[in-house]
C-alpha positions as CSV (number, residue, x, y, z in Angstrom):
1,X,0.0,0.0,0.0
2,X,1.2,3.5,-0.9
3,X,0.3,6.4,1.4
4,X,-0.3,10.0,0.2
5,X,-2.4,11.5,3.0
6,X,-5.3,11.6,3.2
7,X,-5.3,8.7,0.8
8,X,-4.1,5.1,1.0
9,X,-3.8,3.3,-2.3
10,X,-3.1,-0.2,-3.5
11,X,0.4,0.0,-5.0
12,X,1.2,-3.7,-5.8
13,X,-1.2,-6.6,-5.2
14,X,-1.2,-10.3,-5.6
15,X,-2.9,-12.3,-8.3
16,X,-4.8,-14.5,-5.9
17,X,-8.2,-15.6,-7.0
18,X,-11.0,-13.4,-5.6
19,X,-8.6,-10.6,-4.6
20,X,-10.8,-7.5,-4.2
21,X,-7.8,-5.1,-4.0
22,X,-7.0,-4.0,-7.5
23,X,-3.9,-1.9,-8.2
24,X,-4.5,1.9,-7.7
25,X,-7.7,1.3,-5.7
26,X,-7.8,4.2,-3.2
27,X,-9.1,4.5,0.3
28,X,-9.4,7.5,2.6
29,X,-7.2,7.0,5.7
30,X,-9.4,6.5,8.8
31,X,-9.4,4.6,12.0
32,X,-11.5,1.9,10.5
33,X,-8.7,0.7,8.2
34,X,-6.3,-2.0,9.3
35,X,-3.4,-0.1,7.7
36,X,-4.3,3.0,9.7
37,X,-3.7,0.9,12.8
38,X,-0.2,0.0,11.5
39,X,0.7,3.6,10.9
40,X,-0.7,4.6,14.3
41,X,1.4,1.9,16.1
42,X,4.4,2.5,13.8
43,X,4.9,-1.2,13.9
44,X,3.3,-4.6,13.4
45,X,-0.5,-5.1,13.5
46,X,-1.8,-8.7,13.6
47,X,-5.6,-9.4,13.7
48,X,-6.3,-13.1,13.6
49,X,-10.1,-12.8,13.4
50,X,-11.7,-9.4,13.4
51,X,-15.1,-11.0,14.1
52,X,-13.8,-11.8,17.6
53,X,-12.0,-8.4,18.1
54,X,-14.2,-5.5,19.2
55,X,-11.6,-3.0,17.9
56,X,-11.8,-4.3,14.3
57,X,-15.1,-6.0,14.0
58,X,-16.6,-3.1,12.0
59,X,-13.5,-2.1,10.0
60,X,-13.9,-1.1,6.3
61,X,-12.2,-4.3,5.0
62,X,-15.0,-6.4,6.5
63,X,-17.0,-5.2,3.6
64,X,-15.0,-7.8,1.6
65,X,-15.0,-10.3,4.5
66,X,-11.4,-9.7,5.2
67,X,-11.3,-10.6,8.9
68,X,-7.6,-11.7,9.0
69,X,-4.8,-9.1,8.7
70,X,-1.0,-8.8,9.3
71,X,0.7,-5.6,8.3
72,X,4.0,-3.6,8.8
73,X,4.9,0.0,8.0
74,X,7.2,0.9,5.1
75,X,9.4,4.0,5.4
76,X,11.7,6.2,3.3
77,X,15.3,6.5,4.4
78,X,14.4,9.8,6.2
79,X,11.8,8.0,8.3
80,X,8.8,9.4,6.5
81,X,6.0,7.0,5.6
82,X,5.9,5.3,2.3
83,X,3.0,3.0,3.1
84,X,2.4,-0.6,4.4
85,X,2.9,-4.2,3.4
86,X,0.2,-6.5,4.5
87,X,-1.6,-9.8,4.1
88,X,-5.5,-10.0,4.3
89,X,-7.7,-13.1,4.2
90,X,-11.3,-14.0,4.7
91,X,-10.2,-16.7,7.2
92,X,-7.6,-17.1,9.9
93,X,-4.4,-17.7,7.9
94,X,-2.1,-19.9,10.0
95,X,0.6,-20.1,7.4
96,X,0.8,-16.3,7.3
97,X,1.1,-16.3,11.1
98,X,4.0,-18.8,10.8
99,X,5.8,-16.5,8.3
100,X,5.4,-13.2,10.2
101,X,9.2,-12.9,10.5
102,X,9.6,-13.5,6.8
103,X,7.1,-10.7,6.1
104,X,9.1,-8.3,8.3
105,X,12.3,-9.2,6.5
106,X,10.5,-8.6,3.2
107,X,9.5,-5.1,4.5
108,X,13.2,-4.4,5.2
109,X,14.1,-5.5,1.7
110,X,11.6,-3.0,0.3
111,X,12.9,-0.3,2.5
112,X,16.4,-1.1,1.3
113,X,15.2,-0.6,-2.3
114,X,13.6,2.7,-1.4
115,X,16.9,3.8,0.0
116,X,18.6,2.7,-3.2
117,X,16.0,4.7,-5.2
118,X,16.7,7.8,-3.1
119,X,20.5,7.4,-3.6
120,X,20.1,7.0,-7.4
121,X,17.9,10.1,-7.5
122,X,20.5,12.0,-5.4
123,X,23.3,10.9,-7.7
124,X,21.3,11.9,-10.8
125,X,20.7,15.3,-9.3
126,X,24.4,15.7,-8.4
127,X,25.5,14.6,-11.9
128,X,23.0,17.1,-13.4
129,X,24.3,19.9,-11.2
130,X,27.9,18.9,-12.0
131,X,27.2,18.8,-15.7
132,X,25.6,22.2,-15.5
133,X,28.6,23.6,-13.7
134,X,31.0,22.1,-16.3
135,X,28.9,23.6,-19.1
136,X,29.1,27.0,-17.4
137,X,32.8,26.7,-17.0
138,X,33.3,25.6,-20.6
139,X,31.1,28.5,-21.8
140,X,33.2,30.9,-19.6
141,X,36.4,29.5,-21.1
142,X,35.0,29.8,-24.7
143,X,33.9,33.4,-24.0
144,X,37.3,34.3,-22.5
145,X,39.1,32.7,-25.4
146,X,37.0,34.6,-27.9
147,X,37.7,37.9,-26.0
148,X,41.4,37.2,-26.0
149,X,41.4,36.4,-29.7
150,X,39.5,39.6,-30.4
151,X,42.0,41.5,-28.2
152,X,45.0,39.9,-30.0
153,X,43.5,40.8,-33.4
154,X,42.9,44.4,-32.3
155,X,46.5,44.6,-30.9
156,X,48.0,43.2,-34.1
157,X,46.1,45.7,-36.2
158,X,47.2,48.5,-33.8
159,X,50.8,47.5,-33.8
160,X,50.7,47.2,-37.6
161,X,49.2,50.7,-37.8
162,X,51.9,52.1,-35.4
163,X,54.7,50.5,-37.4
164,X,53.3,51.7,-40.7
165,X,52.9,55.3,-39.3
166,X,56.4,55.2,-38.0
167,X,57.8,54.0,-41.3
168,X,55.8,56.6,-43.2
169,X,57.1,59.3,-40.9
170,X,60.7,58.0,-41.4
171,X,60.2,58.1,-45.2
172,X,58.8,61.6,-45.0
173,X,61.8,62.8,-42.9
174,X,64.3,61.1,-45.2
175,X,62.8,62.8,-48.3
176,X,62.7,66.2,-46.6
177,X,66.3,65.8,-45.6
178,X,67.4,64.8,-49.1
179,X,65.1,67.4,-50.8
180,X,65.4,70.3,-48.5
181,X,68.6,70.0,-46.6
182,X,71.2,68.2,-48.7
183,X,71.1,70.6,-51.7
184,X,71.8,73.5,-49.4
185,X,74.7,71.7,-47.8
186,X,76.2,71.1,-51.3
187,X,75.9,74.8,-52.0
188,X,77.4,75.7,-48.6
189,X,80.4,73.4,-49.2
190,X,81.4,75.5,-52.3
191,X,81.2,78.7,-50.3
192,X,83.4,77.3,-47.5
193,X,86.4,76.5,-49.7
194,X,88.6,79.0,-47.8
195,X,87.1,78.4,-44.3
196,X,88.6,75.3,-42.7
197,X,86.6,75.8,-39.5
198,X,83.4,76.2,-41.4
199,X,84.1,73.1,-43.5
200,X,84.8,71.2,-40.3
201,X,81.4,72.1,-38.9
202,X,79.8,71.3,-42.3
203,X,81.4,67.9,-42.3
204,X,80.1,67.2,-38.8
205,X,76.6,68.2,-40.0
206,X,76.9,65.9,-43.0
207,X,78.2,63.0,-41.0
208,X,75.2,63.4,-38.5
209,X,72.7,63.5,-41.4
210,X,74.4,60.6,-43.1
211,X,74.1,58.6,-39.8
212,X,70.4,59.4,-39.5
213,X,69.5,58.7,-43.2
214,X,71.6,55.5,-43.4
215,X,69.4,53.9,-40.7
216,X,66.3,54.8,-42.8
217,X,67.6,54.3,-46.3
218,X,68.4,50.6,-46.0
219,X,64.8,49.7,-44.8
220,X,62.7,52.4,-46.4
221,X,64.4,53.6,-49.6
222,X,66.8,51.1,-51.0
223,X,64.3,48.2,-50.8
224,X,60.9,49.7,-50.2
225,X,60.9,52.2,-53.0
226,X,60.8,49.4,-55.5
227,X,57.8,47.8,-53.9
228,X,54.1,48.6,-54.1
229,X,52.4,49.8,-50.9
230,X,50.8,46.4,-50.4
231,X,54.2,44.7,-50.9
232,X,55.8,47.2,-48.4
233,X,53.2,46.4,-45.8
234,X,53.7,42.6,-46.3
235,X,57.5,43.0,-46.2
236,X,57.3,44.9,-42.9
237,X,55.2,42.1,-41.4
238,X,57.6,39.5,-42.7
239,X,60.5,41.3,-41.0
240,X,58.5,41.1,-37.7
241,X,58.4,37.4,-38.0
242,X,54.7,36.9,-39.1
243,X,53.8,33.9,-41.1
244,X,51.8,33.9,-44.3
245,X,48.7,32.8,-42.3
246,X,49.2,35.6,-39.7
247,X,49.6,38.2,-42.4
248,X,46.5,36.9,-44.3
249,X,44.5,37.1,-41.0
250,X,45.7,40.6,-40.2
251,X,45.0,42.0,-43.7
252,X,41.8,40.0,-44.1
253,X,43.2,38.4,-47.3
254,X,43.5,34.8,-48.6
255,X,46.9,33.1,-47.8
256,X,47.2,32.5,-51.6
257,X,47.1,36.3,-52.1
258,X,49.9,36.8,-49.6
259,X,52.0,34.1,-51.2
260,X,51.5,35.9,-54.6
261,X,52.9,39.2,-53.1
262,X,55.7,37.3,-51.3
263,X,56.9,35.8,-54.6
264,X,56.8,39.3,-56.2
265,X,59.0,40.7,-53.4
266,X,61.4,37.8,-53.8
267,X,61.5,38.4,-57.6
268,X,62.2,42.1,-57.1
269,X,65.0,41.4,-54.7
270,X,66.6,38.8,-56.9
271,X,65.8,35.8,-54.7
272,X,64.1,33.6,-57.3
273,X,65.4,30.1,-57.0
274,X,68.2,31.3,-54.8
275,X,67.1,29.4,-51.7
276,X,67.9,32.5,-49.5
277,X,65.4,33.4,-46.7
278,X,63.4,36.5,-47.5
279,X,63.1,37.7,-43.9
280,X,66.9,37.2,-43.3
281,X,67.7,39.4,-46.4
282,X,65.3,42.1,-45.3
283,X,66.7,42.2,-41.8
284,X,70.2,42.4,-43.2
285,X,69.3,45.6,-45.1
286,X,68.3,47.5,-42.0
């Protein structure tokens, strides 16, 4: 019997001929039910013949002539009531009386199964909670990874922009020196033919300018002036150690396109079929 107050229902029943207790048949708990007496006692109830027992002579099960009863409580692991296990008969059942201890043991087996069900449910709940926690952690890792990738991309673009701006500035300064300063120095040299001190200062100035422009000319004029703007950009990235895949990602181009420009740069620098490393050559020209 399964108890859900205020009801008491048939949970599992025997297939005995004439058994009036079909599965799911429901009763309202009251003091005229044998099983109510079991729950009240919180232990065994044995009624050998209700017709001879004033307490049970008018119980509800007498409607079916069930004057014999033995029952025990069934409990969940926390001590709450699951229901009862019982034997009823329309006559005094001596065999059932002999096997009362066996019926008690059967009740303990059922309670052990109830405990197992609770443990299974607990483990399922824990596994579900654990899986939910793992899913959350995986999502956090995925989100963090995406944020880092986005930040790295932005940083690469920023560094590329800074490097390009610096090189453009160097090129501008170099051209201004060559276009605006050097011609005047040439004219000044002719006017200082008879002035040793003036020529000395002029030579110091020329040496200083030569030192400045030599650092720029190897990277920006000697090589870069023969390259297209796109090839210059790619060459700069090659010098920074970026691979074809990295360059393609930064410039939002296909790797095949980057390879095309790399081959053009190698061709313009005379590296076709030479086996020499492009990056090594570019670095050596700084």
